[in-house]
LOLOKE-999614 format. One record per residue (C-alpha): x, y, z; residue in three letters; residue number from 1. Coordinates in steps of 0.05 Angstrom, whole numbers, always signed. Layout:
residues N
<node><east>X</east><north>Y</north><up>Z</up><r>ALA</r><k>NUM</k></node>
...
//
This chain:
residues 339
<node><east>+0</east><north>+0</north><up>+0</up><r>MET</r><k>1</k></node>
<node><east>+57</east><north>+47</north><up>+17</up><r>TYR</r><k>2</k></node>
<node><east>+89</east><north>+35</north><up>-51</up><r>ALA</r><k>3</k></node>
<node><east>+23</east><north>+49</north><up>-87</up><r>ASN</r><k>4</k></node>
<node><east>+12</east><north>+114</north><up>-50</up><r>LYS</r><k>5</k></node>
<node><east>+83</east><north>+137</north><up>-62</up><r>LEU</r><k>6</k></node>
<node><east>+78</east><north>+118</north><up>-135</up><r>SER</r><k>7</k></node>
<node><east>+15</east><north>+160</north><up>-142</up><r>ARG</r><k>8</k></node>
<node><east>+50</east><north>+218</north><up>-109</up><r>LEU</r><k>9</k></node>
<node><east>+110</east><north>+211</north><up>-155</up><r>MET</r><k>10</k></node>
<node><east>+67</east><north>+209</north><up>-218</up><r>PHE</r><k>11</k></node>
<node><east>+26</east><north>+267</north><up>-192</up><r>GLY</r><k>12</k></node>
<node><east>+88</east><north>+309</north><up>-185</up><r>LEU</r><k>13</k></node>
<node><east>+112</east><north>+285</north><up>-253</up><r>TYR</r><k>14</k></node>
<node><east>+47</east><north>+303</north><up>-289</up><r>SER</r><k>15</k></node>
<node><east>+47</east><north>+373</north><up>-260</up><r>ARG</r><k>16</k></node>
<node><east>+117</east><north>+388</north><up>-286</up><r>ASN</r><k>17</k></node>
<node><east>+107</east><north>+429</north><up>-350</up><r>THR</r><k>18</k></node>
<node><east>+178</east><north>+437</north><up>-375</up><r>ALA</r><k>19</k></node>
<node><east>+250</east><north>+417</north><up>-362</up><r>SER</r><k>20</k></node>
<node><east>+308</east><north>+459</north><up>-336</up><r>VAL</r><k>21</k></node>
<node><east>+363</east><north>+482</north><up>-383</up><r>CYS</r><k>22</k></node>
<node><east>+433</east><north>+494</north><up>-356</up><r>GLY</r><k>23</k></node>
<node><east>+473</east><north>+484</north><up>-294</up><r>VAL</r><k>24</k></node>
<node><east>+444</east><north>+541</north><up>-253</up><r>PHE</r><k>25</k></node>
<node><east>+379</east><north>+558</north><up>-289</up><r>GLN</r><k>26</k></node>
<node><east>+316</east><north>+543</north><up>-248</up><r>VAL</r><k>27</k></node>
<node><east>+247</east><north>+522</north><up>-273</up><r>GLN</r><k>28</k></node>
<node><east>+197</east><north>+579</north><up>-261</up><r>ARG</r><k>29</k></node>
<node><east>+135</east><north>+553</north><up>-294</up><r>ALA</r><k>30</k></node>
<node><east>+70</east><north>+580</north><up>-266</up><r>ALA</r><k>31</k></node>
<node><east>+44</east><north>+511</north><up>-247</up><r>GLY</r><k>32</k></node>
<node><east>+103</east><north>+499</north><up>-201</up><r>ARG</r><k>33</k></node>
<node><east>+71</east><north>+538</north><up>-143</up><r>SER</r><k>34</k></node>
<node><east>+23</east><north>+480</north><up>-131</up><r>GLY</r><k>35</k></node>
<node><east>+78</east><north>+429</north><up>-118</up><r>PHE</r><k>36</k></node>
<node><east>+82</east><north>+397</north><up>-49</up><r>SER</r><k>37</k></node>
<node><east>+157</east><north>+386</north><up>-45</up><r>TRP</r><k>38</k></node>
<node><east>+192</east><north>+352</north><up>+12</up><r>THR</r><k>39</k></node>
<node><east>+233</east><north>+396</north><up>+58</up><r>ALA</r><k>40</k></node>
<node><east>+297</east><north>+375</north><up>+26</up><r>VAL</r><k>41</k></node>
<node><east>+272</east><north>+394</north><up>-43</up><r>CYS</r><k>42</k></node>
<node><east>+252</east><north>+463</north><up>-17</up><r>LYS</r><k>43</k></node>
<node><east>+321</east><north>+473</north><up>+11</up><r>GLN</r><k>44</k></node>
<node><east>+352</east><north>+454</north><up>-55</up><r>ARG</r><k>45</k></node>
<node><east>+306</east><north>+502</north><up>-93</up><r>THR</r><k>46</k></node>
<node><east>+328</east><north>+559</north><up>-47</up><r>LEU</r><k>47</k></node>
<node><east>+400</east><north>+540</north><up>-58</up><r>TRP</r><k>48</k></node>
<node><east>+391</east><north>+540</north><up>-133</up><r>LEU</r><k>49</k></node>
<node><east>+358</east><north>+608</north><up>-131</up><r>GLN</r><k>50</k></node>
<node><east>+417</east><north>+636</north><up>-92</up><r>ARG</r><k>51</k></node>
<node><east>+463</east><north>+605</north><up>-143</up><r>GLY</r><k>52</k></node>
<node><east>+427</east><north>+639</north><up>-200</up><r>VAL</r><k>53</k></node>
<node><east>+431</east><north>+706</north><up>-165</up><r>SER</r><k>54</k></node>
<node><east>+505</east><north>+697</north><up>-152</up><r>LEU</r><k>55</k></node>
<node><east>+519</east><north>+677</north><up>-224</up><r>GLU</r><k>56</k></node>
<node><east>+481</east><north>+737</north><up>-251</up><r>SER</r><k>57</k></node>
<node><east>+522</east><north>+783</north><up>-207</up><r>GLN</r><k>58</k></node>
<node><east>+586</east><north>+754</north><up>-234</up><r>GLN</r><k>59</k></node>
<node><east>+561</east><north>+761</north><up>-306</up><r>HIS</r><k>60</k></node>
<node><east>+576</east><north>+688</north><up>-323</up><r>THR</r><k>61</k></node>
<node><east>+542</east><north>+650</north><up>-378</up><r>VAL</r><k>62</k></node>
<node><east>+497</east><north>+590</north><up>-358</up><r>PRO</r><k>63</k></node>
<node><east>+506</east><north>+520</north><up>-384</up><r>CYS</r><k>64</k></node>
<node><east>+582</east><north>+520</north><up>-377</up><r>GLN</r><k>65</k></node>
<node><east>+618</east><north>+453</north><up>-377</up><r>ILE</r><k>66</k></node>
<node><east>+687</east><north>+478</north><up>-357</up><r>SER</r><k>67</k></node>
<node><east>+675</east><north>+476</north><up>-282</up><r>ALA</r><k>68</k></node>
<node><east>+671</east><north>+400</north><up>-282</up><r>ARG</r><k>69</k></node>
<node><east>+717</east><north>+388</north><up>-342</up><r>SER</r><k>70</k></node>
<node><east>+784</east><north>+407</north><up>-314</up><r>ALA</r><k>71</k></node>
<node><east>+809</east><north>+338</north><up>-297</up><r>SER</r><k>72</k></node>
<node><east>+820</east><north>+312</north><up>-369</up><r>HIS</r><k>73</k></node>
<node><east>+799</east><north>+243</north><up>-343</up><r>SER</r><k>74</k></node>
<node><east>+729</east><north>+215</north><up>-346</up><r>THR</r><k>75</k></node>
<node><east>+739</east><north>+173</north><up>-284</up><r>VAL</r><k>76</k></node>
<node><east>+715</east><north>+196</north><up>-215</up><r>ASP</r><k>77</k></node>
<node><east>+752</east><north>+154</north><up>-162</up><r>PRO</r><k>78</k></node>
<node><east>+692</east><north>+159</north><up>-115</up><r>ASP</r><k>79</k></node>
<node><east>+647</east><north>+129</north><up>-168</up><r>GLU</r><k>80</k></node>
<node><east>+697</east><north>+73</north><up>-181</up><r>VAL</r><k>81</k></node>
<node><east>+698</east><north>+54</north><up>-107</up><r>ARG</r><k>82</k></node>
<node><east>+622</east><north>+56</north><up>-104</up><r>ARG</r><k>83</k></node>
<node><east>+613</east><north>+9</north><up>-163</up><r>PHE</r><k>84</k></node>
<node><east>+670</east><north>-35</north><up>-140</up><r>GLN</r><k>85</k></node>
<node><east>+628</east><north>-54</north><up>-79</up><r>SER</r><k>86</k></node>
<node><east>+569</east><north>-73</north><up>-125</up><r>LEU</r><k>87</k></node>
<node><east>+609</east><north>-111</north><up>-177</up><r>ALA</r><k>88</k></node>
<node><east>+581</east><north>-179</north><up>-159</up><r>SER</r><k>89</k></node>
<node><east>+509</east><north>-157</north><up>-162</up><r>LYS</r><k>90</k></node>
<node><east>+500</east><north>-137</north><up>-234</up><r>TRP</r><k>91</k></node>
<node><east>+460</east><north>-198</north><up>-256</up><r>TRP</r><k>92</k></node>
<node><east>+412</east><north>-199</north><up>-197</up><r>ASP</r><k>93</k></node>
<node><east>+348</east><north>-179</north><up>-233</up><r>GLU</r><k>94</k></node>
<node><east>+314</east><north>-162</north><up>-168</up><r>ARG</r><k>95</k></node>
<node><east>+373</east><north>-128</north><up>-136</up><r>GLY</r><k>96</k></node>
<node><east>+406</east><north>-59</north><up>-139</up><r>GLU</r><k>97</k></node>
<node><east>+407</east><north>-60</north><up>-216</up><r>PHE</r><k>98</k></node>
<node><east>+336</east><north>-83</north><up>-228</up><r>ALA</r><k>99</k></node>
<node><east>+317</east><north>-17</north><up>-260</up><r>ALA</r><k>100</k></node>
<node><east>+374</east><north>-25</north><up>-310</up><r>LEU</r><k>101</k></node>
<node><east>+352</east><north>-95</north><up>-328</up><r>HIS</r><k>102</k></node>
<node><east>+281</east><north>-70</north><up>-344</up><r>SER</r><k>103</k></node>
<node><east>+309</east><north>-9</north><up>-381</up><r>MET</r><k>104</k></node>
<node><east>+333</east><north>-57</north><up>-435</up><r>ASN</r><k>105</k></node>
<node><east>+261</east><north>-60</north><up>-459</up><r>ASP</r><k>106</k></node>
<node><east>+270</east><north>+11</north><up>-484</up><r>LEU</r><k>107</k></node>
<node><east>+343</east><north>+23</north><up>-496</up><r>ARG</r><k>108</k></node>
<node><east>+358</east><north>-39</north><up>-538</up><r>VAL</r><k>109</k></node>
<node><east>+303</east><north>-24</north><up>-590</up><r>PRO</r><k>110</k></node>
<node><east>+323</east><north>+49</north><up>-588</up><r>PHE</r><k>111</k></node>
<node><east>+394</east><north>+32</north><up>-607</up><r>ILE</r><k>112</k></node>
<node><east>+374</east><north>-22</north><up>-657</up><r>ARG</r><k>113</k></node>
<node><east>+322</east><north>+18</north><up>-694</up><r>ASP</r><k>114</k></node>
<node><east>+365</east><north>+81</north><up>-700</up><r>ASN</r><k>115</k></node>
<node><east>+424</east><north>+40</north><up>-726</up><r>LEU</r><k>116</k></node>
<node><east>+380</east><north>+6</north><up>-777</up><r>LEU</r><k>117</k></node>
<node><east>+357</east><north>+74</north><up>-802</up><r>ASN</r><k>118</k></node>
<node><east>+430</east><north>+92</north><up>-814</up><r>VAL</r><k>119</k></node>
<node><east>+455</east><north>+25</north><up>-839</up><r>HIS</r><k>120</k></node>
<node><east>+408</east><north>-3</north><up>-892</up><r>ARG</r><k>121</k></node>
<node><east>+436</east><north>-74</north><up>-894</up><r>GLN</r><k>122</k></node>
<node><east>+388</east><north>-126</north><up>-870</up><r>ARG</r><k>123</k></node>
<node><east>+410</east><north>-191</north><up>-835</up><r>HIS</r><k>124</k></node>
<node><east>+349</east><north>-233</north><up>-815</up><r>PRO</r><k>125</k></node>
<node><east>+356</east><north>-256</north><up>-743</up><r>GLY</r><k>126</k></node>
<node><east>+419</east><north>-214</north><up>-732</up><r>LYS</r><k>127</k></node>
<node><east>+399</east><north>-143</north><up>-752</up><r>PRO</r><k>128</k></node>
<node><east>+463</east><north>-111</north><up>-726</up><r>LEU</r><k>129</k></node>
<node><east>+511</east><north>-161</north><up>-759</up><r>ALA</r><k>130</k></node>
<node><east>+573</east><north>-128</north><up>-787</up><r>GLY</r><k>131</k></node>
<node><east>+570</east><north>-68</north><up>-739</up><r>LEU</r><k>132</k></node>
<node><east>+622</east><north>-53</north><up>-686</up><r>ARG</r><k>133</k></node>
<node><east>+595</east><north>-23</north><up>-622</up><r>ILE</r><k>134</k></node>
<node><east>+633</east><north>+4</north><up>-561</up><r>LEU</r><k>135</k></node>
<node><east>+594</east><north>+0</north><up>-495</up><r>ASP</r><k>136</k></node>
<node><east>+626</east><north>+52</north><up>-449</up><r>VAL</r><k>137</k></node>
<node><east>+616</east><north>+40</north><up>-374</up><r>GLY</r><k>138</k></node>
<node><east>+588</east><north>-29</north><up>-389</up><r>CYS</r><k>139</k></node>
<node><east>+588</east><north>-53</north><up>-317</up><r>GLY</r><k>140</k></node>
<node><east>+569</east><north>-126</north><up>-316</up><r>GLY</r><k>141</k></node>
<node><east>+548</east><north>-127</north><up>-389</up><r>GLY</r><k>142</k></node>
<node><east>+473</east><north>-117</north><up>-380</up><r>LEU</r><k>143</k></node>
<node><east>+468</east><north>-79</north><up>-446</up><r>LEU</r><k>144</k></node>
<node><east>+530</east><north>-108</north><up>-480</up><r>THR</r><k>145</k></node>
<node><east>+501</east><north>-178</north><up>-484</up><r>GLU</r><k>146</k></node>
<node><east>+434</east><north>-162</north><up>-517</up><r>PRO</r><k>147</k></node>
<node><east>+470</east><north>-119</north><up>-569</up><r>LEU</r><k>148</k></node>
<node><east>+515</east><north>-179</north><up>-584</up><r>GLY</r><k>149</k></node>
<node><east>+455</east><north>-224</north><up>-591</up><r>ARG</r><k>150</k></node>
<node><east>+430</east><north>-176</north><up>-645</up><r>LEU</r><k>151</k></node>
<node><east>+492</east><north>-194</north><up>-685</up><r>GLY</r><k>152</k></node>
<node><east>+539</east><north>-135</north><up>-669</up><r>ALA</r><k>153</k></node>
<node><east>+611</east><north>-143</north><up>-650</up><r>ASP</r><k>154</k></node>
<node><east>+612</east><north>-108</north><up>-582</up><r>VAL</r><k>155</k></node>
<node><east>+669</east><north>-86</north><up>-537</up><r>LEU</r><k>156</k></node>
<node><east>+649</east><north>-68</north><up>-466</up><r>GLY</r><k>157</k></node>
<node><east>+696</east><north>-25</north><up>-426</up><r>ILE</r><k>158</k></node>
<node><east>+694</east><north>-4</north><up>-353</up><r>ASP</r><k>159</k></node>
<node><east>+746</east><north>+22</north><up>-304</up><r>PRO</r><k>160</k></node>
<node><east>+720</east><north>-25</north><up>-249</up><r>VAL</r><k>161</k></node>
<node><east>+759</east><north>-89</north><up>-259</up><r>GLY</r><k>162</k></node>
<node><east>+713</east><north>-132</north><up>-217</up><r>ASP</r><k>163</k></node>
<node><east>+653</east><north>-111</north><up>-259</up><r>SER</r><k>164</k></node>
<node><east>+690</east><north>-132</north><up>-321</up><r>ILE</r><k>165</k></node>
<node><east>+704</east><north>-199</north><up>-287</up><r>GLY</r><k>166</k></node>
<node><east>+630</east><north>-208</north><up>-273</up><r>THR</r><k>167</k></node>
<node><east>+613</east><north>-191</north><up>-345</up><r>ALA</r><k>168</k></node>
<node><east>+664</east><north>-241</north><up>-373</up><r>GLN</r><k>169</k></node>
<node><east>+640</east><north>-297</north><up>-328</up><r>VAL</r><k>170</k></node>
<node><east>+567</east><north>-285</north><up>-348</up><r>HIS</r><k>171</k></node>
<node><east>+582</east><north>-282</north><up>-422</up><r>THR</r><k>172</k></node>
<node><east>+621</east><north>-347</north><up>-418</up><r>ALA</r><k>173</k></node>
<node><east>+556</east><north>-385</north><up>-405</up><r>PHE</r><k>174</k></node>
<node><east>+530</east><north>-366</north><up>-474</up><r>ASP</r><k>175</k></node>
<node><east>+570</east><north>-397</north><up>-531</up><r>PRO</r><k>176</k></node>
<node><east>+533</east><north>-353</north><up>-581</up><r>ASP</r><k>177</k></node>
<node><east>+566</east><north>-291</north><up>-552</up><r>LEU</r><k>178</k></node>
<node><east>+637</east><north>-313</north><up>-544</up><r>ARG</r><k>179</k></node>
<node><east>+658</east><north>-293</north><up>-614</up><r>GLN</r><k>180</k></node>
<node><east>+621</east><north>-226</north><up>-615</up><r>ARG</r><k>181</k></node>
<node><east>+626</east><north>-198</north><up>-544</up><r>VAL</r><k>182</k></node>
<node><east>+690</east><north>-180</north><up>-508</up><r>SER</r><k>183</k></node>
<node><east>+709</east><north>-138</north><up>-448</up><r>TYR</r><k>184</k></node>
<node><east>+767</east><north>-95</north><up>-424</up><r>ARG</r><k>185</k></node>
<node><east>+781</east><north>-61</north><up>-358</up><r>ALA</r><k>186</k></node>
<node><east>+801</east><north>+7</north><up>-383</up><r>CYS</r><k>187</k></node>
<node><east>+777</east><north>+79</north><up>-391</up><r>THR</r><k>188</k></node>
<node><east>+749</east><north>+112</north><up>-453</up><r>LEU</r><k>189</k></node>
<node><east>+809</east><north>+158</north><up>-458</up><r>GLU</r><k>190</k></node>
<node><east>+857</east><north>+99</north><up>-454</up><r>GLU</r><k>191</k></node>
<node><east>+821</east><north>+64</north><up>-510</up><r>LEU</r><k>192</k></node>
<node><east>+819</east><north>+128</north><up>-551</up><r>SER</r><k>193</k></node>
<node><east>+895</east><north>+135</north><up>-544</up><r>ALA</r><k>194</k></node>
<node><east>+903</east><north>+64</north><up>-570</up><r>GLU</r><k>195</k></node>
<node><east>+857</east><north>+78</north><up>-628</up><r>GLU</r><k>196</k></node>
<node><east>+904</east><north>+134</north><up>-649</up><r>GLU</r><k>197</k></node>
<node><east>+954</east><north>+81</north><up>-668</up><r>GLU</r><k>198</k></node>
<node><east>+903</east><north>+52</north><up>-716</up><r>HIS</r><k>199</k></node>
<node><east>+882</east><north>+118</north><up>-745</up><r>GLY</r><k>200</k></node>
<node><east>+820</east><north>+124</north><up>-699</up><r>GLY</r><k>201</k></node>
<node><east>+748</east><north>+118</north><up>-719</up><r>GLY</r><k>202</k></node>
<node><east>+737</east><north>+43</north><up>-720</up><r>ARG</r><k>203</k></node>
<node><east>+668</east><north>+38</north><up>-686</up><r>TYR</r><k>204</k></node>
<node><east>+600</east><north>+45</north><up>-718</up><r>ASP</r><k>205</k></node>
<node><east>+567</east><north>+63</north><up>-652</up><r>ALA</r><k>206</k></node>
<node><east>+585</east><north>+83</north><up>-581</up><r>VAL</r><k>207</k></node>
<node><east>+536</east><north>+70</north><up>-525</up><r>VAL</r><k>208</k></node>
<node><east>+538</east><north>+104</north><up>-457</up><r>ALA</r><k>209</k></node>
<node><east>+476</east><north>+85</north><up>-419</up><r>SER</r><k>210</k></node>
<node><east>+467</east><north>+113</north><up>-349</up><r>GLU</r><k>211</k></node>
<node><east>+541</east><north>+133</north><up>-350</up><r>VAL</r><k>212</k></node>
<node><east>+551</east><north>+207</north><up>-362</up><r>VAL</r><k>213</k></node>
<node><east>+520</east><north>+225</north><up>-294</up><r>GLU</r><k>214</k></node>
<node><east>+579</east><north>+188</north><up>-262</up><r>HIS</r><k>215</k></node>
<node><east>+636</east><north>+219</north><up>-302</up><r>LEU</r><k>216</k></node>
<node><east>+687</east><north>+270</north><up>-279</up><r>ALA</r><k>217</k></node>
<node><east>+698</east><north>+304</north><up>-347</up><r>ASP</r><k>218</k></node>
<node><east>+645</east><north>+308</north><up>-400</up><r>LEU</r><k>219</k></node>
<node><east>+689</east><north>+347</north><up>-449</up><r>GLU</r><k>220</k></node>
<node><east>+739</east><north>+290</north><up>-451</up><r>THR</r><k>221</k></node>
<node><east>+683</east><north>+240</north><up>-457</up><r>PHE</r><k>222</k></node>
<node><east>+652</east><north>+275</north><up>-518</up><r>ALA</r><k>223</k></node>
<node><east>+720</east><north>+285</north><up>-551</up><r>PHE</r><k>224</k></node>
<node><east>+740</east><north>+212</north><up>-542</up><r>CYS</r><k>225</k></node>
<node><east>+672</east><north>+187</north><up>-567</up><r>CYS</r><k>226</k></node>
<node><east>+683</east><north>+227</north><up>-630</up><r>GLY</r><k>227</k></node>
<node><east>+753</east><north>+200</north><up>-638</up><r>HIS</r><k>228</k></node>
<node><east>+735</east><north>+126</north><up>-634</up><r>VAL</r><k>229</k></node>
<node><east>+674</east><north>+132</north><up>-680</up><r>LEU</r><k>230</k></node>
<node><east>+674</east><north>+126</north><up>-755</up><r>LYS</r><k>231</k></node>
<node><east>+649</east><north>+188</north><up>-793</up><r>PRO</r><k>232</k></node>
<node><east>+574</east><north>+182</north><up>-792</up><r>GLY</r><k>233</k></node>
<node><east>+577</east><north>+137</north><up>-731</up><r>GLY</r><k>234</k></node>
<node><east>+523</east><north>+139</north><up>-677</up><r>SER</r><k>235</k></node>
<node><east>+528</east><north>+158</north><up>-603</up><r>LEU</r><k>236</k></node>
<node><east>+473</east><north>+135</north><up>-556</up><r>PHE</r><k>237</k></node>
<node><east>+465</east><north>+164</north><up>-487</up><r>ILE</r><k>238</k></node>
<node><east>+413</east><north>+153</north><up>-432</up><r>THR</r><k>239</k></node>
<node><east>+418</east><north>+196</north><up>-370</up><r>THR</r><k>240</k></node>
<node><east>+381</east><north>+241</north><up>-321</up><r>LEU</r><k>241</k></node>
<node><east>+360</east><north>+313</north><up>-332</up><r>ASN</r><k>242</k></node>
<node><east>+381</east><north>+367</north><up>-282</up><r>LYS</r><k>243</k></node>
<node><east>+314</east><north>+390</north><up>-254</up><r>THR</r><k>244</k></node>
<node><east>+280</east><north>+395</north><up>-187</up><r>ASN</r><k>245</k></node>
<node><east>+237</east><north>+337</north><up>-207</up><r>LEU</r><k>246</k></node>
<node><east>+296</east><north>+292</north><up>-223</up><r>SER</r><k>247</k></node>
<node><east>+325</east><north>+308</north><up>-154</up><r>TYR</r><k>248</k></node>
<node><east>+259</east><north>+293</north><up>-119</up><r>ALA</r><k>249</k></node>
<node><east>+246</east><north>+228</north><up>-156</up><r>LEU</r><k>250</k></node>
<node><east>+315</east><north>+205</north><up>-179</up><r>GLY</r><k>251</k></node>
<node><east>+349</east><north>+216</north><up>-112</up><r>ILE</r><k>252</k></node>
<node><east>+300</east><north>+229</north><up>-54</up><r>VAL</r><k>253</k></node>
<node><east>+248</east><north>+177</north><up>-76</up><r>ALA</r><k>254</k></node>
<node><east>+291</east><north>+127</north><up>-114</up><r>ALA</r><k>255</k></node>
<node><east>+350</east><north>+125</north><up>-66</up><r>GLU</r><k>256</k></node>
<node><east>+324</east><north>+147</north><up>+2</up><r>GLN</r><k>257</k></node>
<node><east>+252</east><north>+125</north><up>+3</up><r>LEU</r><k>258</k></node>
<node><east>+240</east><north>+67</north><up>-46</up><r>LEU</r><k>259</k></node>
<node><east>+312</east><north>+42</north><up>-46</up><r>ARG</r><k>260</k></node>
<node><east>+306</east><north>+27</north><up>-120</up><r>ILE</r><k>261</k></node>
<node><east>+381</east><north>+41</north><up>-125</up><r>VAL</r><k>262</k></node>
<node><east>+433</east><north>+44</north><up>-69</up><r>PRO</r><k>263</k></node>
<node><east>+437</east><north>+110</north><up>-30</up><r>SER</r><k>264</k></node>
<node><east>+492</east><north>+154</north><up>-58</up><r>GLY</r><k>265</k></node>
<node><east>+489</east><north>+125</north><up>-128</up><r>THR</r><k>266</k></node>
<node><east>+474</east><north>+193</north><up>-160</up><r>HIS</r><k>267</k></node>
<node><east>+502</east><north>+263</north><up>-150</up><r>ASP</r><k>268</k></node>
<node><east>+451</east><north>+315</north><up>-174</up><r>TRP</r><k>269</k></node>
<node><east>+507</east><north>+363</north><up>-190</up><r>GLU</r><k>270</k></node>
<node><east>+530</east><north>+316</north><up>-246</up><r>LYS</r><k>271</k></node>
<node><east>+462</east><north>+312</north><up>-279</up><r>PHE</r><k>272</k></node>
<node><east>+457</east><north>+347</north><up>-346</up><r>ILE</r><k>273</k></node>
<node><east>+400</east><north>+376</north><up>-386</up><r>SER</r><k>274</k></node>
<node><east>+387</east><north>+355</north><up>-458</up><r>PRO</r><k>275</k></node>
<node><east>+401</east><north>+425</north><up>-482</up><r>VAL</r><k>276</k></node>
<node><east>+468</east><north>+428</north><up>-446</up><r>GLU</r><k>277</k></node>
<node><east>+487</east><north>+358</north><up>-470</up><r>LEU</r><k>278</k></node>
<node><east>+468</east><north>+376</north><up>-542</up><r>GLU</r><k>279</k></node>
<node><east>+511</east><north>+439</north><up>-539</up><r>ARG</r><k>280</k></node>
<node><east>+570</east><north>+398</north><up>-513</up><r>LEU</r><k>281</k></node>
<node><east>+562</east><north>+345</north><up>-568</up><r>LEU</r><k>282</k></node>
<node><east>+554</east><north>+395</north><up>-624</up><r>GLU</r><k>283</k></node>
<node><east>+617</east><north>+430</north><up>-603</up><r>SER</r><k>284</k></node>
<node><east>+653</east><north>+363</north><up>-612</up><r>ASN</r><k>285</k></node>
<node><east>+628</east><north>+349</north><up>-682</up><r>GLY</r><k>286</k></node>
<node><east>+562</east><north>+313</north><up>-669</up><r>PHE</r><k>287</k></node>
<node><east>+492</east><north>+327</north><up>-694</up><r>SER</r><k>288</k></node>
<node><east>+436</east><north>+307</north><up>-646</up><r>VAL</r><k>289</k></node>
<node><east>+383</east><north>+268</north><up>-683</up><r>GLN</r><k>290</k></node>
<node><east>+332</east><north>+254</north><up>-629</up><r>SER</r><k>291</k></node>
<node><east>+318</east><north>+263</north><up>-554</up><r>VAL</r><k>292</k></node>
<node><east>+263</east><north>+222</north><up>-521</up><r>GLN</r><k>293</k></node>
<node><east>+238</east><north>+224</north><up>-449</up><r>GLY</r><k>294</k></node>
<node><east>+236</east><north>+161</north><up>-407</up><r>MET</r><k>295</k></node>
<node><east>+194</east><north>+145</north><up>-346</up><r>LEU</r><k>296</k></node>
<node><east>+203</east><north>+91</north><up>-293</up><r>TYR</r><k>297</k></node>
<node><east>+143</east><north>+61</north><up>-256</up><r>ASN</r><k>298</k></node>
<node><east>+169</east><north>+37</north><up>-188</up><r>PRO</r><k>299</k></node>
<node><east>+107</east><north>-6</north><up>-176</up><r>VAL</r><k>300</k></node>
<node><east>+109</east><north>-46</north><up>-241</up><r>SER</r><k>301</k></node>
<node><east>+184</east><north>-40</north><up>-249</up><r>GLY</r><k>302</k></node>
<node><east>+174</east><north>-21</north><up>-322</up><r>ALA</r><k>303</k></node>
<node><east>+200</east><north>+36</north><up>-365</up><r>TRP</r><k>304</k></node>
<node><east>+159</east><north>+74</north><up>-417</up><r>SER</r><k>305</k></node>
<node><east>+171</east><north>+129</north><up>-467</up><r>TRP</r><k>306</k></node>
<node><east>+143</east><north>+198</north><up>-451</up><r>THR</r><k>307</k></node>
<node><east>+142</east><north>+266</north><up>-484</up><r>ASN</r><k>308</k></node>
<node><east>+174</east><north>+298</north><up>-423</up><r>SER</r><k>309</k></node>
<node><east>+249</east><north>+297</north><up>-411</up><r>THR</r><k>310</k></node>
<node><east>+242</east><north>+324</north><up>-341</up><r>ALA</r><k>311</k></node>
<node><east>+271</east><north>+262</north><up>-307</up><r>ILE</r><k>312</k></node>
<node><east>+305</east><north>+211</north><up>-353</up><r>ASN</r><k>313</k></node>
<node><east>+318</east><north>+216</north><up>-428</up><r>TYR</r><k>314</k></node>
<node><east>+352</east><north>+180</north><up>-486</up><r>ALA</r><k>315</k></node>
<node><east>+393</east><north>+216</north><up>-539</up><r>LEU</r><k>316</k></node>
<node><east>+418</east><north>+195</north><up>-607</up><r>HIS</r><k>317</k></node>
<node><east>+473</east><north>+236</north><up>-641</up><r>ALA</r><k>318</k></node>
<node><east>+513</east><north>+225</north><up>-704</up><r>VAL</r><k>319</k></node>
<node><east>+586</east><north>+243</north><up>-716</up><r>LYS</r><k>320</k></node>
<node><east>+595</east><north>+290</north><up>-775</up><r>ALA</r><k>321</k></node>
<node><east>+621</east><north>+258</north><up>-838</up><r>ARG</r><k>322</k></node>
<node><east>+690</east><north>+281</north><up>-860</up><r>GLU</r><k>323</k></node>
<node><east>+691</east><north>+339</north><up>-908</up><r>GLU</r><k>324</k></node>
<node><east>+737</east><north>+334</north><up>-969</up><r>PRO</r><k>325</k></node>
<node><east>+806</east><north>+364</north><up>-957</up><r>HIS</r><k>326</k></node>
<node><east>+811</east><north>+436</north><up>-978</up><r>THR</r><k>327</k></node>
<node><east>+865</east><north>+423</north><up>-1030</up><r>ASP</r><k>328</k></node>
<node><east>+825</east><north>+366</north><up>-1061</up><r>GLN</r><k>329</k></node>
<node><east>+762</east><north>+407</north><up>-1061</up><r>ALA</r><k>330</k></node>
<node><east>+797</east><north>+465</north><up>-1096</up><r>GLU</r><k>331</k></node>
<node><east>+827</east><north>+417</north><up>-1147</up><r>GLU</r><k>332</k></node>
<node><east>+758</east><north>+388</north><up>-1162</up><r>ASN</r><k>333</k></node>
<node><east>+730</east><north>+458</north><up>-1170</up><r>THR</r><k>334</k></node>
<node><east>+786</east><north>+477</north><up>-1218</up><r>ALA</r><k>335</k></node>
<node><east>+774</east><north>+414</north><up>-1259</up><r>ASP</r><k>336</k></node>
<node><east>+700</east><north>+431</north><up>-1263</up><r>THR</r><k>337</k></node>
<node><east>+713</east><north>+502</north><up>-1289</up><r>HIS</r><k>338</k></node>
<node><east>+765</east><north>+478</north><up>-1339</up><r>SER</r><k>339</k></node>
//
């Protein structure tokens, strides 16, 4: 009964949210917000955000800046590594700490598959992603890596937590169909990107980072490295949490502290990012965002569904720009045309 009441409260708050927040310090000021019944902690956070907005305006700074959290030049946050190290053996418990990620596959796997099929026209019955190389960044125990491999793709899963990679390797070993297509490495994205430089870079058709960017220390480095390992025209898929009051109330207060859907301390609201901010970051690194779609989790049924609102969770698909002809070659072609 408690779960049902809390679920109705959560969806009531969700339905009354009319828009999402854009930027690191920008606050939602929609007229309907005055009717919200926030918890005390959410009220305190709102006041804190408002003071932050006032301070920023006095300093004449521009909102939606990435630089404040992008000074490390490493995507790895040591605190996040330690946190996931303690959970490394629990990835494949479908009723445990990662239950919501298991059920998220019902949305994110078709989202990745269908968008890739729109880009790559080849059809392979039974194995629709055959012939494609996919990099799963922050793969954890392989919850998303394996289903992509079953669709026929050659998938490399990477994660800085060695014990999570060990869990993924052991689980994959039980499925002979995956052994030739799915592999894992305990490394960071920037380490792999440096190795790709030796091969000329750009060897992957797609990069997937699902529920990852909100745990990273440096999003600039992340975006740059994704672009480096992707082929021209390659796809980047991201699922993450928006930076809104609602995502704090439901994604942290409710999900972590009340319902215990995920372990307490899993998320840091300061690392959440709005779709607009993420799109700006990606476009500055040579990507074109193709689609952004809201996602909603029902804590009672344990199921995810698509929604028009990106106020809490969202999925994004971006494509790396195709290489332009070299200037000299383009000028030569122009000259030949005129002659």
